[in-house]
MOPAC internal coordinates of N, CA, C and O (Angstrom, degrees):
PM7 1SCF
backbone

  N    0.0000 0     0.00 0     0.00 0    0    0    0
  C    1.4490 1     0.00 0     0.00 0    1    0    0
  C    1.5374 1   109.32 1     0.00 0    2    1    0
  O    1.2310 1   121.12 1   -41.66 1    3    2    1
  N    1.3287 1   115.46 1   138.34 1    3    2    1
  C    1.4609 1   121.12 1  -178.77 1    5    3    2
  C    1.5205 1   111.03 1   -74.66 1    6    5    3
  O    1.2310 1   121.58 1   -33.69 1    7    6    5
  N    1.3037 1   114.58 1   146.31 1    7    6    5
  C    1.4623 1   120.78 1   175.85 1    9    7    6
  C    1.5268 1   108.79 1   -74.07 1   10    9    7
  O    1.2310 1   120.28 1   -44.90 1   11   10    9
  N    1.3100 1   117.07 1   135.10 1   11   10    9
  C    1.4558 1   121.77 1   177.06 1   13   11   10
  C    1.5262 1   108.19 1  -104.85 1   14   13   11
  O    1.2310 1   120.82 1   -37.02 1   15   14   13
  N    1.3312 1   116.04 1   142.98 1   15   14   13
  C    1.4608 1   122.25 1   177.67 1   17   15   14
  C    1.5149 1   109.14 1  -128.64 1   18   17   15
  O    1.2310 1   121.72 1   -12.97 1   19   18   17
  N    1.3230 1   114.31 1   167.03 1   19   18   17
  C    1.4535 1   120.82 1   175.68 1   21   19   18
  C    1.5180 1   108.78 1  -109.54 1   22   21   19
  O    1.2310 1   121.10 1   -45.67 1   23   22   21
  N    1.3201 1   115.51 1   134.33 1   23   22   21
  C    1.4594 1   122.41 1   179.32 1   25   23   22
  C    1.5306 1   109.15 1   -64.13 1   26   25   23
  O    1.2310 1   120.10 1   -46.67 1   27   26   25
  N    1.3436 1   117.41 1   133.33 1   27   26   25
  C    1.4570 1   121.83 1   179.25 1   29   27   26
  C    1.5289 1   112.50 1   -66.65 1   30   29   27
  O    1.2310 1   119.80 1   156.59 1   31   30   29
  N    1.3150 1   117.98 1   -23.41 1   31   30   29
  C    1.4725 1   121.31 1  -177.71 1   33   31   30
  C    1.5260 1   112.21 1   -91.36 1   34   33   31
  O    1.2310 1   120.16 1   122.90 1   35   34   33
  N    1.2991 1   117.29 1   -57.10 1   35   34   33
  C    1.4712 1   119.87 1  -172.11 1   37   35   34
  C    1.5285 1   113.57 1  -102.10 1   38   37   35
  O    1.2310 1   120.03 1   165.22 1   39   38   37
  N    1.3270 1   117.54 1   -14.78 1   39   38   37
  C    1.4502 1   120.62 1   177.92 1   41   39   38
  C    1.5116 1   115.56 1    83.47 1   42   41   39
  O    1.2310 1   119.84 1  -178.34 1   43   42   41
  N    1.3253 1   117.91 1     1.66 1   43   42   41
  C    1.4630 1   120.32 1   178.84 1   45   43   42
  C    1.5225 1   111.14 1   -72.11 1   46   45   43
  O    1.2310 1   121.11 1   -30.29 1   47   46   45
  N    1.2977 1   115.48 1   149.71 1   47   46   45
  C    1.4586 1   122.11 1   176.76 1   49   47   46
  C    1.5302 1   108.85 1   -81.04 1   50   49   47
  O    1.2310 1   120.33 1   -42.24 1   51   50   49
  N    1.3372 1   116.98 1   137.76 1   51   50   49
  C    1.4643 1   120.47 1   178.94 1   53   51   50
  C    1.5162 1   109.78 1  -149.18 1   54   53   51
  O    1.2310 1   120.68 1   -20.58 1   55   54   53
  N    1.3245 1   116.30 1   159.42 1   55   54   53
  C    1.4652 1   123.04 1   175.60 1   57   55   54
  C    1.5257 1   107.62 1   -96.31 1   58   57   55
  O    1.2310 1   119.28 1   -67.34 1   59   58   57
  N    1.3358 1   118.99 1   112.66 1   59   58   57
  C    1.4641 1   120.78 1  -176.73 1   61   59   58
  C    1.5253 1   112.07 1   -69.02 1   62   61   59
  O    1.2310 1   121.05 1   -30.90 1   63   62   61
  N    1.3361 1   115.60 1   149.10 1   63   62   61
  C    1.4631 1   121.48 1   177.83 1   65   63   62
  C    1.5222 1   111.56 1   -82.75 1   66   65   63
  O    1.2310 1   120.52 1   155.86 1   67   66   65
  N    1.3511 1   116.61 1   -24.14 1   67   66   65
  C    1.4658 1   121.01 1   176.05 1   69   67   66
  C    1.5248 1   108.77 1  -146.85 1   70   69   67
  O    1.2310 1   120.19 1    -5.58 1   71   70   69
  N    1.3191 1   117.23 1   174.42 1   71   70   69
  C    1.4583 1   121.70 1  -173.64 1   73   71   70
  C    1.5252 1   113.72 1   -72.56 1   74   73   71
  O    1.2310 1   119.34 1   167.23 1   75   74   73
  N    1.3379 1   118.87 1   -12.77 1   75   74   73
  C    1.4686 1   121.72 1  -178.53 1   77   75   74
  C    1.5219 1   113.75 1   -99.10 1   78   77   75
  O    1.2310 1   118.99 1   170.90 1   79   78   77
  N    1.2896 1   119.52 1    -9.10 1   79   78   77
  C    1.4569 1   122.55 1  -174.15 1   81   79   78
  C    1.5290 1   111.61 1   -67.34 1   82   81   79
  O    1.2310 1   120.71 1   -52.76 1   83   82   81
  N    1.3455 1   116.25 1   127.24 1   83   82   81
  C    1.4629 1   122.17 1  -177.54 1   85   83   82
  C    1.5219 1   113.23 1  -114.55 1   86   85   83
  O    1.2310 1   120.34 1   165.41 1   87   86   85
  N    1.3302 1   116.96 1   -14.59 1   87   86   85
  C    1.4596 1   121.60 1  -174.48 1   89   87   86
  C    1.5219 1   109.75 1  -123.65 1   90   89   87
  O    1.2310 1   121.18 1   -28.89 1   91   90   89
  N    1.3247 1   115.35 1   151.11 1   91   90   89
  C    1.4626 1   120.27 1  -177.79 1   93   91   90
  C    1.5263 1   112.86 1   -77.77 1   94   93   91
  O    1.2310 1   120.23 1   158.76 1   95   94   93
  N    1.3413 1   117.17 1   -21.24 1   95   94   93
  C    1.4635 1   120.36 1  -177.23 1   97   95   94
  C    1.5287 1   110.28 1  -154.18 1   98   97   95
  O    1.2310 1   120.48 1   -17.72 1   99   98   97
  N    1.3332 1   116.69 1   162.28 1   99   98   97
  C    1.4670 1   119.40 1   175.18 1  101   99   98
  C    1.5339 1   112.32 1   -62.31 1  102  101   99
  O    1.2310 1   119.62 1   149.65 1  103  102  101
  N    1.3245 1   118.33 1   -30.35 1  103  102  101
  C    1.4593 1   121.74 1   178.58 1  105  103  102
  C    1.5326 1   110.57 1   -65.16 1  106  105  103
  O    1.2310 1   119.86 1   137.12 1  107  106  105
  N    1.3144 1   117.87 1   -42.88 1  107  106  105
  C    1.4639 1   121.16 1   178.09 1  109  107  106
  C    1.5265 1   110.48 1   -65.98 1  110  109  107
  O    1.2310 1   120.17 1   141.20 1  111  110  109
  N    1.3179 1   117.28 1   -38.80 1  111  110  109
  C    1.4619 1   121.81 1   177.41 1  113  111  110
  C    1.5227 1   110.47 1   -60.40 1  114  113  111
  O    1.2310 1   120.06 1   131.44 1  115  114  113
  N    1.3227 1   117.50 1   -48.56 1  115  114  113
  C    1.4614 1   122.32 1  -179.17 1  117  115  114
  C    1.5311 1   111.25 1   -65.19 1  118  117  115
  O    1.2310 1   119.93 1   138.71 1  119  118  117
  N    1.3197 1   117.73 1   -41.29 1  119  118  117
  C    1.4643 1   122.26 1  -179.99 1  121  119  118
  C    1.5279 1   110.81 1   -63.20 1  122  121  119
  O    1.2310 1   120.15 1   136.26 1  123  122  121
  N    1.3292 1   117.33 1   -43.74 1  123  122  121
  C    1.4595 1   122.68 1  -179.18 1  125  123  122
  C    1.5297 1   111.04 1   -62.51 1  126  125  123
  O    1.2310 1   120.19 1   129.15 1  127  126  125
  N    1.3379 1   117.24 1   -50.85 1  127  126  125
  C    1.4588 1   120.20 1  -177.27 1  129  127  126
  C    1.5255 1   112.82 1   -73.87 1  130  129  127
  O    1.2310 1   119.83 1   153.31 1  131  130  129
  N    1.3236 1   117.93 1   -26.69 1  131  130  129
  C    1.4663 1   120.79 1   173.85 1  133  131  130
  C    1.5167 1   110.79 1   -65.60 1  134  133  131
  O    1.2310 1   120.57 1   135.46 1  135  134  133
  N    1.3280 1   116.51 1   -44.54 1  135  134  133
  C    1.4568 1   120.81 1   178.40 1  137  135  134
  C    1.5265 1   110.22 1   -64.29 1  138  137  135
  O    1.2310 1   120.24 1   138.47 1  139  138  137
  N    1.3256 1   117.14 1   -41.53 1  139  138  137
  C    1.4608 1   121.67 1   178.78 1  141  139  138
  C    1.5362 1   110.80 1   -61.27 1  142  141  139
  O    1.2310 1   120.46 1   137.23 1  143  142  141
  N    1.3272 1   116.72 1   -42.77 1  143  142  141
  C    1.4666 1   121.68 1   179.23 1  145  143  142
  C    1.5328 1   111.13 1   -64.65 1  146  145  143
  O    1.2310 1   120.13 1   136.51 1  147  146  145
  N    1.3367 1   117.35 1   -43.49 1  147  146  145
  C    1.4660 1   120.69 1   179.38 1  149  147  146
  C    1.5211 1   112.13 1   -64.34 1  150  149  147
  O    1.2310 1   119.83 1   139.42 1  151  150  149
  N    1.3324 1   117.92 1   -40.58 1  151  150  149
  C    1.4615 1   120.86 1   178.37 1  153  151  150
  C    1.5232 1   111.28 1   -64.85 1  154  153  151
  O    1.2310 1   120.24 1   140.42 1  155  154  153
  N    1.3238 1   117.14 1   -39.58 1  155  154  153
  C    1.4630 1   120.63 1   178.62 1  157  155  154
  C    1.5296 1   110.76 1   -64.69 1  158  157  155
  O    1.2310 1   120.13 1   137.22 1  159  158  157
  N    1.3199 1   117.36 1   -42.78 1  159  158  157
  C    1.4687 1   121.12 1   177.50 1  161  159  158
  C    1.5202 1   110.80 1   -62.07 1  162  161  159
  O    1.2310 1   120.27 1   137.45 1  163  162  161
  N    1.3196 1   117.09 1   -42.55 1  163  162  161
  C    1.4623 1   121.48 1  -178.78 1  165  163  162
  C    1.5247 1   110.41 1   -63.23 1  166  165  163
  O    1.2310 1   119.98 1   139.02 1  167  166  165
  N    1.3416 1   117.64 1   -40.98 1  167  166  165
  C    1.4621 1   121.78 1   177.44 1  169  167  166
  C    1.5215 1   111.53 1   -62.74 1  170  169  167
  O    1.2310 1   120.15 1   148.70 1  171  170  169
  N    1.3313 1   117.31 1   -31.30 1  171  170  169
  C    1.4580 1   122.02 1  -179.54 1  173  171  170
  C    1.5286 1   112.18 1   -84.26 1  174  173  171
  O    1.2310 1   119.89 1   178.52 1  175  174  173
  N    1.3239 1   117.81 1    -1.48 1  175  174  173
  C    1.4549 1   121.77 1   179.36 1  177  175  174
  C    1.5197 1   113.40 1    81.15 1  178  177  175
  O    1.2310 1   120.35 1  -159.75 1  179  178  177
  N    1.3240 1   116.93 1    20.25 1  179  178  177
  C    1.4568 1   122.05 1   179.16 1  181  179  178
  C    1.5236 1   109.91 1  -103.02 1  182  181  179
  O    1.2310 1   121.15 1   -13.18 1  183  182  181
  N    1.3272 1   115.41 1   166.82 1  183  182  181
  C    1.4624 1   120.68 1   175.22 1  185  183  182
  C    1.5244 1   108.30 1   -65.22 1  186  185  183
  O    1.2310 1   119.28 1   -54.47 1  187  186  185
  N    1.3351 1   118.97 1   125.53 1  187  186  185
  C    1.4607 1   120.06 1  -178.73 1  189  187  186
  C    1.5210 1   113.50 1   -65.73 1  190  189  187
  O    1.2310 1   120.01 1   153.57 1  191  190  189
  N    1.3221 1   117.58 1   -26.43 1  191  190  189
  C    1.4596 1   121.32 1  -176.65 1  193  191  190
  C    1.5262 1   112.20 1   -77.88 1  194  193  191
  O    1.2310 1   120.11 1   126.41 1  195  194  193
  N    1.3365 1   117.39 1   -53.59 1  195  194  193
  C    1.4640 1   120.31 1  -173.19 1  197  195  194
  C    1.5257 1   114.01 1  -108.99 1  198  197  195
  O    1.2310 1   119.93 1   164.20 1  199  198  197
  N    1.3447 1   117.73 1   -15.80 1  199  198  197
  C    1.4497 1   120.87 1  -178.73 1  201  199  198
  C    1.5185 1   113.72 1    84.93 1  202  201  199
  O    1.2310 1   120.22 1  -175.40 1  203  202  201
  N    1.3286 1   117.18 1     4.60 1  203  202  201
  C    1.4555 1   121.71 1   179.11 1  205  203  202
  C    1.5142 1   111.76 1   -80.49 1  206  205  203
  O    1.2310 1   120.26 1    -8.87 1  207  206  205
  N    1.3299 1   117.10 1   171.13 1  207  206  205
  C    1.4632 1   120.15 1  -179.78 1  209  207  206
  C    1.5276 1   111.14 1   -69.03 1  210  209  207
  O    1.2310 1   121.34 1   -31.76 1  211  210  209
  N    1.3249 1   115.04 1   148.24 1  211  210  209
  C    1.4613 1   120.93 1   175.90 1  213  211  210
  C    1.5198 1   106.89 1   -80.13 1  214  213  211
  O    1.2310 1   120.38 1   -71.92 1  215  214  213
  N    1.3228 1   116.88 1   108.08 1  215  214  213
  C    1.4552 1   121.22 1  -173.20 1  217  215  214
  C    1.5246 1   113.84 1  -100.52 1  218  217  215
  O    1.2310 1   119.58 1  -169.41 1  219  218  217
  N    1.3119 1   118.41 1    10.59 1  219  218  217
  C    1.4540 1   121.44 1   178.15 1  221  219  218
  C    1.5172 1   108.78 1   -90.81 1  222  221  219
  O    1.2310 1   119.73 1   -42.50 1  223  222  221
  N    1.3370 1   118.11 1   137.50 1  223  222  221
  C    1.4663 1   120.09 1   177.68 1  225  223  222
  C    1.5258 1   110.75 1   -71.23 1  226  225  223
  O    1.2310 1   120.99 1   -24.39 1  227  226  225
  N    1.3114 1   115.72 1   155.61 1  227  226  225
  C    1.4604 1   120.83 1   176.45 1  229  227  226
  C    1.5172 1   108.05 1   -67.84 1  230  229  227
  O    1.2310 1   120.09 1   -44.49 1  231  230  229
  N    1.3039 1   117.43 1   135.51 1  231  230  229
  C    1.4625 1   121.14 1  -179.74 1  233  231  230
  C    1.5130 1   110.59 1   -73.01 1  234  233  231
  O    1.2310 1   121.42 1   -43.74 1  235  234  233
  N    1.3109 1   114.90 1   136.26 1  235  234  233
  C    1.4549 1   121.01 1   178.58 1  237  235  234
  C    1.5185 1   107.22 1  -108.09 1  238  237  235
  O    1.2310 1   120.89 1   -49.91 1  239  238  237
  N    1.3204 1   115.90 1   130.09 1  239  238  237
  C    1.4626 1   118.83 1  -178.25 1  241  239  238
  C    1.5042 1   109.88 1  -153.95 1  242  241  239
  O    1.2310 1   120.80 1    41.80 1  243  242  241
  N    1.3006 1   116.07 1  -138.20 1  243  242  241
  C    1.4522 1   122.03 1  -176.51 1  245  243  242
  C    1.5229 1   112.29 1   -77.33 1  246  245  243
  O    1.2310 1   120.20 1   178.77 1  247  246  245
  N    1.3173 1   117.21 1    -1.23 1  247  246  245
  C    1.4515 1   120.29 1  -178.01 1  249  247  246
  C    1.5142 1   112.80 1    92.75 1  250  249  247
  O    1.2310 1   120.44 1   167.80 1  251  250  249
  N    1.3204 1   116.77 1   -12.20 1  251  250  249
  C    1.4582 1   121.03 1   178.88 1  253  251  250
  C    1.5158 1   109.19 1   -96.49 1  254  253  251
  O    1.2310 1   120.90 1   -41.44 1  255  254  253
  N    1.2896 1   115.88 1   138.56 1  255  254  253
  C    1.4573 1   120.26 1   175.08 1  257  255  254
  C    1.5103 1   108.36 1   -89.90 1  258  257  255
  O    1.2310 1   120.91 1   -54.79 1  259  258  257
  N    1.2872 1   115.86 1   125.21 1  259  258  257
  C    1.4541 1   120.09 1   176.75 1  261  259  258
  C    1.5135 1   108.38 1  -110.74 1  262  261  259
  O    1.2310 1   120.71 1   -18.63 1  263  262  261
  N    1.3009 1   116.26 1   161.37 1  263  262  261
  C    1.4550 1   120.36 1   179.55 1  265  263  262
  C    1.5231 1   109.06 1   -59.43 1  266  265  263
  O    1.2310 1   120.67 1   -50.16 1  267  266  265
  N    1.3279 1   116.32 1   129.84 1  267  266  265
  C    1.4543 1   121.12 1   179.16 1  269  267  266
  C    1.5108 1   113.42 1    91.51 1  270  269  267
  O    1.2310 1   119.54 1   179.05 1  271  270  269
  N    1.3524 1   118.49 1    -0.95 1  271  270  269
  C    1.4585 1   119.48 1  -178.21 1  273  271  270
  C    1.5276 1   112.40 1   -82.92 1  274  273  271
  O    1.2310 1   120.15 1   163.02 1  275  274  273
  N    1.3155 1   117.31 1   -16.98 1  275  274  273
  C    1.4586 1   120.54 1   179.66 1  277  275  274
  C    1.5226 1   109.71 1   -85.79 1  278  277  275
  O    1.2310 1   120.84 1   -45.77 1  279  278  277
  N    1.3227 1   115.99 1   134.23 1  279  278  277
  C    1.4562 1   120.65 1   178.85 1  281  279  278
  C    1.5207 1   108.09 1   -91.20 1  282  281  279
  O    1.2310 1   120.39 1   -52.99 1  283  282  281
  N    1.3360 1   116.85 1   127.01 1  283  282  281
  C    1.4528 1   121.31 1  -171.00 1  285  283  282
  C    1.5158 1   115.13 1   -99.82 1  286  285  283
  O    1.2310 1   119.08 1   160.60 1  287  286  285
  N    1.3257 1   119.35 1   -19.40 1  287  286  285
  C    1.4554 1   122.01 1  -175.23 1  289  287  286
  C    1.5206 1   110.93 1  -131.60 1  290  289  287
  O    1.2310 1   120.42 1   -20.46 1  291  290  289
  N    1.3207 1   116.81 1   159.54 1  291  290  289
  C    1.4651 1   120.98 1   176.35 1  293  291  290
  C    1.5342 1   109.48 1   -71.56 1  294  293  291
  O    1.2310 1   120.60 1   -11.58 1  295  294  293
  N    1.3188 1   116.46 1   168.42 1  295  294  293
  C    1.4629 1   120.36 1  -175.67 1  297  295  294
  C    1.5321 1   111.88 1   -62.74 1  298  297  295
  O    1.2310 1   120.03 1   143.20 1  299  298  297
  N    1.3282 1   117.54 1   -36.80 1  299  298  297
  C    1.4672 1   121.09 1  -179.84 1  301  299  298
  C    1.5308 1   110.89 1   -62.97 1  302  301  299
  O    1.2310 1   120.41 1   133.99 1  303  302  301
  N    1.3328 1   116.82 1   -46.01 1  303  302  301
  C    1.4662 1   120.43 1  -179.70 1  305  303  302
  C    1.5277 1   111.60 1   -70.62 1  306  305  303
  O    1.2310 1   120.07 1   143.85 1  307  306  305
  N    1.3414 1   117.46 1   -36.15 1  307  306  305
  C    1.4633 1   120.36 1   177.36 1  309  307  306
  C    1.5259 1   110.50 1   -61.27 1  310  309  307
  O    1.2310 1   120.23 1   136.50 1  311  310  309
  N    1.3238 1   117.16 1   -43.50 1  311  310  309
  C    1.4692 1   120.59 1   178.73 1  313  311  310
  C    1.5211 1   110.96 1   -65.33 1  314  313  311
  O    1.2310 1   120.35 1   140.62 1  315  314  313
  N    1.3342 1   116.95 1   -39.38 1  315  314  313
  C    1.4644 1   120.34 1   178.74 1  317  315  314
  C    1.5326 1   109.79 1   -62.83 1  318  317  315
  O    1.2310 1   119.93 1   136.36 1  319  318  317
  N    1.3474 1   117.75 1   -43.64 1  319  318  317
  C    1.4586 1   120.92 1   178.99 1  321  319  318
  C    1.5237 1   111.63 1   -65.30 1  322  321  319
  O    1.2310 1   120.32 1   139.28 1  323  322  321
  N    1.3374 1   117.00 1   -40.72 1  323  322  321
  C    1.4635 1   120.37 1   178.26 1  325  323  322
  C    1.5208 1   110.70 1   -60.87 1  326  325  323
  O    1.2310 1   120.66 1   136.75 1  327  326  325
  N    1.3365 1   116.35 1   -43.25 1  327  326  325
  C    1.4612 1   120.80 1   179.65 1  329  327  326
  C    1.5233 1   111.11 1   -66.11 1  330  329  327
  O    1.2310 1   120.42 1   135.56 1  331  330  329
  N    1.3334 1   116.80 1   -44.44 1  331  330  329
  C    1.4547 1   120.95 1  -176.67 1  333  331  330
  C    1.5127 1   112.81 1   -71.12 1  334  333  331
  O    1.2310 1   120.32 1   134.31 1  335  334  333
  N    1.3293 1   117.00 1   -45.69 1  335  334  333
  C    1.4509 1   120.60 1  -172.36 1  337  335  334
  C    1.5318 1   114.55 1  -107.02 1  338  337  335
  O    1.2310 1   120.19 1   169.46 1  339  338  337
  N    1.3192 1   117.23 1   -10.54 1  339  338  337
  C    1.4564 1   120.43 1   179.24 1  341  339  338
  C    1.5121 1   113.47 1    69.03 1  342  341  339
  O    1.2310 1   120.53 1  -152.94 1  343  342  341
  N    1.3309 1   116.60 1    27.06 1  343  342  341
  C    1.4697 1   121.37 1  -178.36 1  345  343  342
  C    1.5134 1   109.74 1  -133.56 1  346  345  343
  O    1.2310 1   121.95 1    -5.85 1  347  346  345
  N    1.2960 1   113.86 1   174.15 1  347  346  345
  C    1.4551 1   120.83 1   172.41 1  349  347  346
  C    1.5351 1   107.26 1   -76.74 1  350  349  347
  O    1.2310 1   119.83 1   -42.42 1  351  350  349
  N    1.3252 1   117.93 1   137.58 1  351  350  349
  C    1.4602 1   121.41 1  -174.33 1  353  351  350
  C    1.5138 1   112.99 1   -95.70 1  354  353  351
  O    1.2310 1   119.55 1  -159.40 1  355  354  353
  N    1.3274 1   118.46 1    20.60 1  355  354  353
  C    1.4592 1   119.56 1   178.38 1  357  355  354
  C    1.5151 1   109.65 1   -77.21 1  358  357  355
  O    1.2310 1   121.80 1   -23.31 1  359  358  357
  N    1.3293 1   114.16 1   156.69 1  359  358  357
  C    1.4492 1   116.10 1   173.85 1  361  359  358
  C    1.4131 1   112.67 1   147.02 1  362  361  359
  O    1.2310 1   120.10 1   180.00 1  363  362  361

């Protein structure tokens, strides 16, 4: 009987093709490592999307942080998201 494993990304059960396989599909593999790369960039204070420097100034206000007050992407990526989706790219 074949050994069954659980995909690290989606949690589905699958039969691995070799002893090193951790993901059920190439899509799950790419999604997992993409998220890992974005989190590492964010921890380093870089843009999670492109890895470039965060060039937006810190917002000055009442001193309280409200939901949506943190800028998440660099200006280049924010403009790309606005063009693509027609929305504000904060979040």
